[in-house]
GUGU-618347 format. One record per residue: x, y, z of N, C-alpha, C in turn; residue number from 1. Coordinates in pm, whole numbers, plus 32768, in hexadecimal, padded with zeros to 4 digits. Layout:
  n_X  n_Y  n_Z ca_X ca_Y ca_Z  c_X  c_Y  c_Z   n
    X    Y    Z    X    Y    Z    X    Y    Z NUM
...
! end
This chain:
  n_X  n_Y  n_Z ca_X ca_Y ca_Z  c_X  c_Y  c_Z   n
 74C3 88F5 7F75 751A 886C 7F36 7581 887B 7F5C   1
 75B2 87FE 7F8F 7636 87E5 7FDE 7695 87F3 7F4E   2
 7703 8813 7F20 775F 880B 7EE1 77B4 8790 7EE0   3
 7797 874A 7E7C 77D2 86BF 7E5D 787B 86ED 7E49   4
 78DC 86BF 7EA6 796E 86C6 7EA5 79A5 863E 7E7B   5
 7A23 862D 7E18 7A55 85B5 7E10 7ADB 85DA 7DC5   6
 7B47 8585 7DEF 7BDC 8589 7DE5 7C4C 851D 7DFF   7
 7CB0 8528 7DCC 7D2A 84D1 7DDA 7D6B 8514 7E5C   8
 7D96 849E 7ECC 7DCB 8499 7F1F 7E59 8455 7F23   9
 7EC7 8481 7F29 7F23 843C 7F48 7F7A 8413 7FBE  10
 7F79 838D 7FEA 7F8E 835C 8070 8034 833F 8065  11
 809C 839F 8079 8129 8391 8057 8174 8370 80E6  12
 81E3 832D 80F0 8245 8329 814D 82BA 82D0 8116  13
 82F9 82C7 8198 8357 826E 8181 8356 81DF 819D  14
 838E 817C 8199 8348 80F9 8199 8355 80C9 823A  15
 82A7 808E 826A 829B 804E 829F 8274 80CC 830C  16
 8230 8118 82F6 820A 8194 835F 815B 8175 8367  17
 8114 811D 832D 808B 8121 8337 8038 8140 82C1  18
 8074 814C 825B 8017 818C 81E7 7F92 8120 81B0  19
 7FB6 8094 818D 7F33 804E 81A0 7EF2 8029 81E3  20
 7F3F 801D 825A 7ECC 7FFF 82D0 7E84 8067 82E9  21
 7E9F 80FE 82C8 7E48 8170 82E1 7DB1 813F 8278  22
 7DFC 812D 81ED 7D90 8135 81A6 7D35 80BA 81A6  23
 7D74 803B 81E3 7CF2 7FDF 820A 7CA4 8010 8254  24
 7CCE 8078 82B2 7C75 808B 831E 7C44 80F6 82F9  25
 7C34 814F 82A9 7BEC 81A2 827E 7B70 8160 8221  26
 7B9A 8100 81DD 7B3B 80C0 8168 7AF3 805A 81CE  27
 7B1E 8032 823D 7ACC 7FD2 8277 7AC9 7F2A 8261  28
 7B2A 7F2A 81F1 7B6C 7EA4 81A6 7BF3 7EB0 8184  29
 7C2C 7E1D 8181 7C9D 7E1A 8142 7CB0 7E12 80C8  30
 7CDE 7EAF 808C 7D03 7E85 7FED 7DA5 7E7E 7FC0  31
 7DEF 7EC8 8044 7E85 7EC5 8038 7EA4 7E69 807F  32
 7F10 7E1B 8056 7F4C 7DB3 809B 7FD5 7DEA 8122  33
 7FD2 7DCC 8192 8013 7DF5 81FF 8098 7D65 8219  34
 80EB 7D98 825E 8149 7D5D 82BC 8194 7DB5 82F7  35
 81EB 7D80 836A 8248 7DD0 83A4 82D4 7DE8 836C  36
 82D2 7DAD 82EB 8359 7DC4 82AD 8321 7E36 8251  37
 83BA 7E92 8244 83B0 7F03 8202 83A0 7EE1 8195  38
 832D 7F54 8114 8328 7F39 8087 82F7 7EC0 804C  39
 8278 7E9E 8094 8202 7E5A 809B 81E3 7E63 8008  40
 819A 7EF3 7FEC 815C 7F31 7F96 81BD 7F64 7F08  41
 81A6 7F0D 7EA3 820C 7F19 7E46 81B4 7F6C 7DB8  42
 8126 7F7E 7DAB 80C4 7FD6 7D53 807C 8019 7D9A  43
 8059 80A5 7D4D 7FF7 80DD 7D60 7F74 8070 7D6B  44
 7F11 80BC 7DC1 7EC2 8083 7DD0 7E3B 80EF 7E03  45
 7DF7 80EB 7DAC 7D5C 8159 7DD4 7CF5 811A 7E3B  46
 7CF2 816B 7EA7 7C7B 8140 7F0E 7BF0 81AD 7EFA  47
 7B8A 816B 7EEE 7B3F 81E3 7EC9 7AED 81D6 7F47  48
 7AA1 8246 7F75 7A74 826F 7FF5 79E8 82D4 7FD0  49
 798D 8296 7FD1 790F 82EA 7F9A 7891 82EE 801E  50
 789F 8388 8044 783B 8392 809C 77C5 841A 808B  51
 7779 8427 80C1 7708 8479 807A 7727 84D6 8016  52
 77A2 8538 804E 7779 85A2 7FDD 7817 85B1 7F85  53
 787C 8556 7FA9 78EA 8548 7F9D 7946 84E2 7F8D  54
 7989 84C4 7F0C 79C2 842A 7F20 7A80 8456 7EF9  55
 7AA8 83F5 7F22 7B4B 843A 7F41 7B78 83BC 7F1B  56
 7BFD 83D7 7EB2 7C2C 837B 7E75 7CC4 8360 7E98  57
 7CAF 8307 7EDD 7D5A 82F7 7F37 7DB0 82B8 7EE3  58
 7E42 82E0 7ECC 7E97 8296 7E6B 7ED9 826B 7EDE  59
 7EEE 81FB 7F02 7F44 8192 7F62 7FD1 818C 7EFD  60
 800B 81A9 7F31 80A1 81CE 7EF0 8141 8171 7F31  61
 8157 8139 7EE3 81FC 80E6 7F12 823D 8144 7F95  62
 8290 8102 7FE5 82E4 8167 803E 8346 81B8 7FF8  63
 8364 8228 800E 83CC 828C 7FAF 8444 8255 802E  64
 84C8 821C 7FC3 8546 8213 8015 85B4 8236 7FB1  65
 861B 8256 8007 86A6 8278 7FCB 86DE 8205 7F96  66
 86EB 81A6 7FC8 8732 810C 7F73 86D4 80D1 7F06  67
 8701 811E 7E94 8702 80F6 7E03 874C 807B 7DC9  68
 8749 8022 7E19 87C2 7F99 7DF7 87AE 7F52 7D83  69
 8709 7F60 7D54 86FA 7EED 7CEF 867D 7F37 7CA6  70
 8666 7F15 7C16 860C 7F48 7BDB 8584 7F71 7C34  71
 853E 7EE7 7C76 84DB 7EFF 7CC6 84D4 7F6A 7D25  72
 8543 7F88 7D6F 8546 7FFD 7D94 8510 807E 7D5D  73
 856F 808C 7CEA 855F 80E6 7CAB 84CC 80EC 7C7D  74
 84A8 8099 7C77 83EC 8090 7C25 83AA 80B3 7C8B  75
 83B4 80A1 7D1A 8377 80D1 7D8C 8359 8164 7DB0  76
 83FE 8171 7D9C 8406 820E 7DAA 83BF 8266 7D5E  77
 83E7 8269 7CB9 8386 8276 7C6F 82D7 827F 7C58  78
 829C 81E6 7C91 821A 8208 7CA3 81DE 8246 7D09  79
 8249 8260 7D85 8213 82CD 7DD2 8213 8353 7DAD  80
 828B 8373 7D9C 829B 83E8 7D67 825B 842D 7D18  81
 8254 83DC 7C95 8203 8404 7C0B 816D 8440 7C53  82
 8124 8418 7C90 8091 843A 7CC6 8091 84DA 7D20  83
 80FA 8514 7D32 80EF 857B 7D76 80B8 8606 7D35  84
 80ED 85E9 7CBC 80BA 867A 7C51 8026 864E 7C1E  85
 7FFF 85F3 7C39 7F7E 85D9 7BF8 7EF6 85C3 7C89  86
 7F19 85E2 7D00 7EA5 85D3 7D63 7E7E 864E 7D8E  87
 7E05 865B 7DBF 7DD4 86BB 7E0F 7E28 8712 7E85  88
 7E3E 867F 7ECB 7E91 8673 7F66 7EDE 8629 7F8E  89
 7F1E 862B 7FEC 7F83 85B2 7FE5 7F4B 859C 8080  90
 7F4E 8551 80CF 7F6A 8500 8128 7FF5 84E3 814D  91
 807C 8519 81BF 80D5 8500 81B1 80ED 84B1 824D  92
 80F6 842F 824C 8104 83D0 82E4 817B 83C9 82CF  93
 818C 83ED 836D 820D 83E5 8396 81F3 83A3 8444  94
 827B 8372 8459 826D 8325 84C8 8272 8385 8564  95
 8235 834F 85D0 8267 83A4 8648 82D3 83A1 8673  96
 8333 837E 8653 83C8 8356 865B 8420 83CC 8634  97
 848E 83A8 8618 84F7 8409 85E2 84CA 8424 8549  98
 84E5 8482 851C 852B 84AE 8493 858A 8482 8442  99
 8561 843B 83C0 85E2 8406 8389 85EE 841B 82F0 100
 8654 840C 82C8 867D 8443 8221 861D 840F 81C5 101
 85F3 839B 81F3 8558 836E 8187 84ED 83D8 819C 102
 84D9 8405 8211 846D 8455 8225 8485 8503 81E1 103
 851A 850C 81D7 8531 857F 81A6 8534 859D 8108 104
 8558 84E9 80C0 8515 84FC 8055 849C 8530 8021 105
 842A 84DC 8070 83BE 850C 806D 8396 859B 8056 106
 83DE 85D5 80D5 83A0 8653 80E4 83CD 86B8 8050 107
 8477 8695 8044 848D 86C0 7FD9 8430 86DF 7F4F 108
 8419 8647 7F39 83AA 863A 7EC6 8327 8677 7EC6 109
 8309 8698 7F34 8275 86DC 7F6E 8289 8766 7F3F 110
 82FE 87A3 7FA6 82EC 8832 7F92 8336 885B 7F10 111
 8357 8807 7EA2 8377 8821 7E16 831D 8817 7DBB 112
 82C3 87CF 7DD2 8264 8785 7D62 81B4 87A8 7D75 113
 81A3 87C5 7DFA 810A 87AD 7E2C 80BB 884A 7E25 114
 8085 882B 7DC3 8041 88CA 7DB9 7FAA 88BD 7E1B 115
 7F76 8871 7E2F 7F24 8837 7E7A 7F13 8848 7F1C 116
 7EC9 8806 7F68 7EEC 8834 7FF9 7F19 87C6 8035 117
 7F73 87CD 80D0 7FBF 8763 810F 7F67 875E 8182 118
 7F6E 86D0 81AD 7F3F 86A2 823A 7FC9 864E 825E 119
 7FEE 865B 82EE 8059 8619 832E 8017 85BE 837F 120
 8027 854F 8373 7FDE 84F9 83EE 8054 8490 841A 121
 8047 84B9 849A 80B1 846F 84F2 8055 840D 8542 122
 80B0 83B4 84F0 8064 8301 850A 80AC 82AC 858F 123
 8054 8257 85BB 8088 8207 861D 80A5 8251 86B1 124
 8023 829F 86CB 8024 82C3 874A 7FF7 826E 87AB 125
 7FD3 8225 8773 7F88 81B7 87EF 7FF8 816A 8836 126
 807B 8186 87EE 80FB 8160 882A 8146 817F 8883 127
 810D 81F3 88AF 8149 8290 8902 8104 8248 89A3 128
 813A 823C 8A12 8125 824A 8A63 8114 82C6 8AEA 129
 814D 8348 8A7D 811A 83C8 8AB8 80FF 8419 8A17 130
 8078 844E 8A19 8084 8495 89B3 80A8 851C 89BA 131
 80EC 8557 89EC 813D 85E1 89EB 8190 85E2 89C9 132
 81CC 8542 89B4 8248 853F 8969 8255 857F 88D7 133
 81BE 8554 88B3 81BE 85B7 881F 81AC 8637 880A 134
 81B2 8683 887F 81A1 8704 887B 822F 8758 881B 135
 828E 873F 8825 8316 8768 87E8 8325 871C 874E 136
 82E2 868D 8747 82C7 8678 86C7 8260 86BF 8678 137
 8213 86F2 86BD 81C7 8732 865E 81EA 87B9 8646 138
 821D 8824 86B1 824D 888D 8693 82C8 8871 8602 139
 831A 8819 860F 8371 8815 85D5 832E 880D 851D 140
 82B3 8799 850D 82A8 878E 8476 8237 87F2 8471 141
 822C 8852 84B1 81CB 88D7 8489 820A 8917 8491 142
 82B9 8945 84C4 830E 89A4 8478 8332 8973 83FD 143
 8354 88DE 83C4 836C 88D9 8348 830C 88EC 82FF 144
 8286 88C5 8302 822D 88D6 82AD 81B5 894C 82D1 145
 81BF 89B9 82E4 8182 8A0A 8337 80EB 8A22 82E2 146
 80D3 89F6 8274 804F 89FC 823D 7FFC 89A0 825D 147
 8066 8931 827E 7FF8 88AC 8273 7FAD 888F 8309 148
 7F59 8845 8307 7F17 8809 8371 7F55 878D 83AD 149
 7F65 8795 8421 7FAA 871A 8474 7F47 86FC 84DA 150
 7F5E 865B 84DF 7F1A 8623 851D 7F32 859B 852A 151
 7F3B 8595 85D2 7F4D 84FE 85FF 7ECF 84A6 85F1 152
 7F33 8408 85DF 7E97 83B5 85C0 7EFA 830B 85CC 153
 7E82 82C1 85E1 7EAF 8230 85FC 7E62 81E9 8596 154
 7EAB 81BD 8507 7E52 817B 84BB 7E24 80E4 84DD 155
 7E81 80AC 8550 7E5A 8011 857D 7DCA 8048 85C4 156
 7DD4 80A4 861B 7D50 8087 8696 7CF9 80EC 8645 157
 7D24 815C 85E1 7C9E 81A7 85B7 7C96 823B 85E7 158
 7CFD 8259 8644 7D0A 82DA 869D 7D0A 8348 864C 159
 7CB1 83BA 863B 7C9D 8420 85FE 7CAF 840A 857E 160
 7C81 8382 8556 7C9F 838C 8498 7C0E 83B7 8457 161
 7BA7 83D1 84A6 7B36 83FB 8490 7B4B 848F 846A 162
 7B83 84CB 84D5 7BC7 8554 84B3 7C0A 8573 8443 163
 7C8B 8516 8431 7CC5 8531 83AE 7C68 8518 836D 164
 7C13 84D5 8356 7B85 84D1 82C5 7B44 8544 82B0 165
 7B22 856E 832C 7AC6 8605 834C 7B35 868D 82EF 166
 7BA5 8676 831E 7C09 86E7 82D5 7C23 86C8 8243 167
 7C37 8649 8224 7C3C 8638 8188 7BC5 8655 813B 168
 7B5D 8607 8175 7AD2 8640 8140 7ACF 86F5 8122 169
 7AD2 8735 818D 7ADD 87B9 8152 7B23 8804 810C 170
 7BD3 87AD 80E9 7C1D 87EA 806B 7C0A 87CD 8001 171
 7B8D 876D 7FF0 7B77 871F 7F6B 7B5C 87A1 7F13 172
 7B64 8798 7E93 7B16 87E8 7E29 7A96 87DC 7E21 173
 7A35 884F 7E04 79BD 87F4 7DA7 79BD 87C4 7D32 174
 7965 8763 7D39 796F 8707 7CB3 7923 8687 7CBC 175
 78F8 867C 7C4A 7893 85D5 7C4C 78F8 8555 7C5C 176
 78A7 84F1 7C95 78D0 846E 7CB2 7923 8454 7C2B 177
 7996 8412 7C62 79D1 83D5 7BD9 79CB 8334 7BDE 178
 7999 82F9 7C15 7979 826B 7C36 78F1 8262 7CA2 179
 78B8 81D5 7C4A 7857 81B8 7CA7 7824 81C5 7D3E 180
 77DE 81AE 7D75 77FC 81DF 7E15 7809 814A 7E62 181
 77F1 80D6 7E14 7805 804D 7E3D 789B 803B 7E1C 182
 78FE 8066 7DF3 7974 805A 7DB8 79D2 805E 7E29 183
 7A39 8004 7E64 7A89 8049 7EC0 7B23 8066 7E78 184
 7B55 8013 7E15 7BC3 7FE8 7DC7 7BC3 7FFC 7D48 185
 7BFB 8040 7CCC 7C48 803E 7C6A 7C7A 7F98 7C47 186
 7CB7 7F4E 7C8D 7CEB 7EE2 7C69 7C90 7E5C 7C5A 187
 7CD0 7E09 7BED 7CA6 7D79 7BD1 7C8F 7D38 7C59 188
 7C1B 7CDF 7C53 7C30 7C63 7CC5 7CA1 7C1E 7C9D 189
 7CF2 7C15 7C33 7D54 7BC1 7C01 7DBD 7BF8 7C49 190
 7DF6 7C85 7C36 7E55 7CD3 7C78 7E4A 7CA6 7D10 191
 7DBE 7CBD 7D3A 7D9B 7C95 7DDB 7DE4 7C0D 7E0E 192
 7DB4 7B9F 7DBF 7DEC 7B2B 7DDF 7E68 7B28 7DE0 193
 7EBC 7B5E 7D75 7F40 7B5B 7D63 7F9F 7BAD 7DE6 194
 7F63 7C1B 7E22 7F92 7C6C 7E6F 7F75 7C09 7F01 195
 7F0A 7BAD 7F17 7EC8 7B6A 7F78 7F5E 7B10 7FBE 196
 7F88 7AB4 7F34 7FF5 7A50 7F23 8060 7A90 7F67 197
 807F 7AE3 7F33 80FF 7B66 7F6A 8103 7B61 8000 198
 80A3 7BB9 8008 8083 7BC4 80A1 80B0 7B28 80F3 199
 805D 7AD2 80D7 808F 7A4E 811C 8110 7A38 810C 200
 8159 7A4C 8096 81F1 7A27 80BA 8240 7A92 80E7 201
 821A 7B0C 810B 8235 7B68 8151 8252 7B40 81D8 202
 81EE 7B19 8206 81EB 7AFC 8293 821D 7A7D 82D4 203
 8237 7A24 8252 8259 799E 8281 8318 79AE 8295 204
 8348 7A13 821D 83A1 79D1 820D 841E 7A31 825B 205
 848D 7A26 823B 84FB 7A5B 8267 84F5 7B34 825E 206
 855E 7B64 8288 858B 7BD7 826F 859E 7BF2 81F0 207
 85F6 7BC9 819A 8602 7BE9 8146 85D0 7BB0 80AB 208
 85A8 7B32 80EF 855E 7ADF 8064 84E9 7B3C 8015 209
 848A 7B5D 8066 842B 7B9D 8028 8448 7BE5 7FD0 210
 84A3 7C43 7FC3 84B7 7CAA 7F40 851C 7C5F 7EBD 211
 850D 7BA8 7EB9 8520 7B79 7E49 84D4 7B2A 7E24 212
 8437 7B4A 7E51 83D5 7B18 7E2A 836D 7B35 7DE3 213
 8342 7B23 7D88 82A7 7B63 7D35 8256 7B09 7D38 214
 81BB 7B20 7D11 816B 7ABF 7CE7 8140 7ABD 7C4D 215
 810F 7A91 7BF9 80C2 7A84 7BA0 8055 7A29 7B96 216
 7FD7 7A69 7B72 7F74 79FE 7B6C 7F59 79CC 7AD1 217
 7F5F 7964 7AB3 7F72 792E 7A41 7EC9 78F6 7A23 218
 7E7C 78DA 7A70 7DF5 78C2 7A4B 7DB4 78DD 7AD7 219
 7D1A 7927 7A9F 7CAE 795A 7B09 7C4E 793A 7A90 220
 7BEE 78ED 7AD2 7B78 7898 7A91 7AE9 7884 7AFE 221
 7A7E 78F0 7AFC 7A36 78DA 7B41 79B1 785C 7B08 222
 79CC 77FC 7B51 7953 7799 7B37 78F9 7748 7B74 223
 787F 77D4 7B4F 7835 77B9 7BDB 784B 77EC 7C65 224
 7838 77AC 7CA6 7850 77DF 7D5D 78FB 77AC 7D85 225
 7947 7780 7D17 79C0 7751 7D1A 7A0A 77C2 7CB5 226
 7AB9 77E3 7CEC 7AE6 783E 7CAD 7B6E 77E9 7C8A 227
 7B6D 77CA 7C33 7C13 77A5 7C29 7C84 77DF 7BFD 228
 7CE8 77E0 7C54 7D54 7825 7C57 7DE0 77FE 7C39 229
 7E1D 7810 7BDE 7EDA 77E6 7BDB 7F19 785A 7BF1 230
 7F79 783A 7C64 7FB7 78BE 7C60 807D 788C 7C55 231
 80A6 78BD 7C10 815F 78A2 7C17 819F 78F9 7C5B 232
 81D5 78DF 7CEF 822D 792B 7D35 82B2 790F 7D06 233
 82FA 7992 7CC5 8369 7979 7C8F 83E2 79C3 7CFD 234
 8455 799A 7CEF 84C5 799B 7D2E 852B 79CA 7CCC 235
 85C5 79C4 7D14 862E 7A05 7CC8 8687 79A3 7CC1 236
 8685 792C 7D1E 870D 78CB 7D54 86BC 7865 7D83 237
 86E5 77E1 7D36 86C5 7747 7D7B 86C6 773C 7DEA 238
 871B 7793 7E5C 8722 7774 7EE2 869C 77B7 7F21 239
 8651 7828 7ED9 8612 786D 7F04 857A 7831 7F03 240
 857F 77DE 7E6E 8505 7796 7E6E 8509 770A 7EDF 241
 8548 76BC 7F10 855B 7667 7F60 8538 769F 7FEE 242
 8549 772B 8002 8517 7769 807A 8496 776C 806B 243
 8442 77A4 7FF6 83D9 77C7 7FF4 8370 774C 7FFA 244
 83A7 76C0 7F96 833F 766C 7FBF 836B 7616 8056 245
 83C5 7630 8084 83F1 760F 80FF 83FD 755C 8125 246
 843C 7515 8190 8418 74AC 81AA 839B 7460 816E 247
 83A9 73FC 811C 8337 73A9 810A 82CA 7405 80D9 248
 82E2 7480 8093 828D 74CE 8067 8200 7515 80B9 249
 8238 7525 8154 8207 754A 81B9 81E5 75E2 8194 250
 825C 7631 81AC 8249 76C0 81A3 81D8 76E3 8121 251
 81E4 76A2 80B0 818A 76B2 8025 80F7 76B2 8043 252
 8110 7628 809C 8070 7621 80B3 8010 7667 80FA 253
 8095 76A7 8170 8045 76E1 81E2 8029 7781 8198 254
 807E 778D 8126 8094 783E 80E0 7FE7 7838 80AA 255
 7FCB 77A3 804E 7F68 779B 7FE5 7EF4 777A 8041 256
 7EEA 774A 80DD 7E82 774A 8130 7E36 77D3 8138 257
 7EC6 7834 8194 7E95 78BA 81C0 7E67 78F5 8167 258
 7E8A 78E7 80CE 7E66 7957 805B 7DCA 7930 8045 259
 7DC7 78C4 802F 7D3E 789E 8000 7CB7 78B2 805C 260
 7CFD 78A5 80CB 7C6D 78F5 8136 7C4C 7981 812C 261
 7CCE 79D1 80FE 7CC8 7A54 80FC 7C80 7A67 8052 262
 7C80 7A0F 7FFD 7C50 7A32 7F6F 7BD3 7A01 7F91 263
 7BA5 79B3 7FB8 7B20 7997 7FEA 7AD2 79F9 801C 264
 7AEC 7A42 806E 7AA9 7AA6 80C3 7AA7 7B23 8033 265
 7B0D 7B3C 7FF5 7AFC 7BB1 7F94 7ABA 7B85 7F27 266
 7AAE 7B02 7EF4 7A60 7AD0 7E7B 79D7 7A9B 7E89 267
 7998 7A68 7F1D 7916 7A32 7F3B 7911 79BA 7EF4 268
 7982 796B 7ED1 7987 78E8 7EA4 79E0 788A 7ECE 269
 79C5 781F 7EDC 7A46 77AF 7EE7 7AAE 77D9 7E76 270
 7B0F 77A7 7EAD 7B9E 77B2 7E6B 7BEE 7736 7E55 271
 7C11 773A 7DDA 7C74 76B0 7DC7 7CF5 76D4 7DA8 272
 7D4F 76EB 7DF2 7DD8 772F 7DE6 7E25 76E3 7DD6 273
 7E79 76DA 7D3D 7EDC 76A4 7D3C 7F88 76F9 7D16 274
 7FD9 7704 7D66 8046 7724 7D8A 80D7 76EC 7D3A 275
 813A 76F0 7CEE 817D 76E8 7CC3 820B 7745 7CD5 276
 827C 770C 7D21 8305 775D 7D17 835B 7759 7C9D 277
 8373 77CA 7C56 83E9 77D2 7BE4 8446 781A 7BF5 278
 84A8 780B 7BCB 8513 7863 7BE6 852F 78C9 7B54 279
 8522 7942 7B72 8561 79A6 7B08 85CD 79FB 7B21 280
 862A 79F4 7B0C 86A5 7A35 7B24 86CA 7AA2 7B35 281
 86E3 7AE3 7B8B 86E1 7B91 7B87 8670 7BE4 7B52 282
 85E3 7BAB 7B50 8594 7BE1 7B49 8579 7C8A 7B95 283
 8582 7C82 7C1F 8573 7D0B 7C55 85C9 7D80 7C49 284
 8657 7D59 7BDB 86A4 7DE3 7B84 8693 7DC4 7B10 285
 8652 7D90 7AC8 861B 7D89 7A1F 85BA 7DD3 7A1C 286
 85B4 7E4F 79D6 8545 7EAB 7996 84EE 7E62 7959 287
 8516 7E02 78FA 84B4 7DC6 786D 8472 7D76 78F1 288
 84BB 7D03 7953 846D 7C93 798C 840E 7CE8 79EF 289
 842A 7D40 7A10 83C8 7DB5 7A6C 834E 7DC7 7A3C 290
 834C 7DE0 79A8 82ED 7E09 7960 8291 7D9F 7932 291
 82C8 7D13 7933 829D 7CB9 78EA 824F 7C61 7972 292
 8288 7C8A 79DB 8228 7C6A 7A4D 81CF 7CA4 7A84 293
 81A4 7D10 7A42 813D 7D6B 7A6B 814F 7DFF 7AA9 294
 81D6 7E2A 7AC1 820B 7E9E 7B08 81FC 7F0B 7A72 295
 8191 7F52 7A84 81A1 7F93 7A2E 81E8 8020 7A2B 296
 8244 8021 79B7 82B3 808A 79AE 8277 8143 7A01 297
 82B0 8195 7A40 8287 8212 7A0C 82DA 8265 7A4D 298
! end
């Protein structure tokens, strides 16, 4: 009889290395929002991958970074670092390019707190014109983490991702499954739709503004084949409100249209989405405001 295995696996790394893209690739559907902007992920999110004889509980985490200028940045770092001592193994994702100070922060935390096993995944190898350029990177990482498995991958194309899963599966401890076999995340649909709106904002807006924006779902009601959703987009200043709305409301309308399509795929119903934009001054640097907006303290 095959032994069942089940365990928690943290996906860690600095911002914008492809953690959420990898999780979505592994699960075969989108559960974690993505954009080209760093620090898109703000919360821990559990992705559940169930195979014949093992269940992998992936914990997607915010990008760990050295700039803790605001309470939201400190929250994200705490959220990511807090999982290290609680998981069975960690997948540390690094870019195929230079080692950075943020990578070193992750490395130091892993070496200090991780009791379980470690895998180093070198992501974005699809962007290399010559794979031989990986050889010194592989050697450097193996010297930094002599007990770790080091594997090059592409979360975008899927190259070597099945190999990564094989390695993870072999390192899981024996034990029963924790979740039903058809469940893929621990997050509610209400949370997921708020993240969909934030993703569309991240993709529409400029470099700085997305970090001053958060979403609160005020109403989520399923009525037959239609889901009624009311969502408030909070910004920190009146000038930001005008940017989000856009001339004659064009940008807000586009954000709503893009979000509604993804929500209908997620929920399997028609969606009636209504959005408002409101100012909540200084929310991103206020611990009490963060808690009221759903950022659980860790």
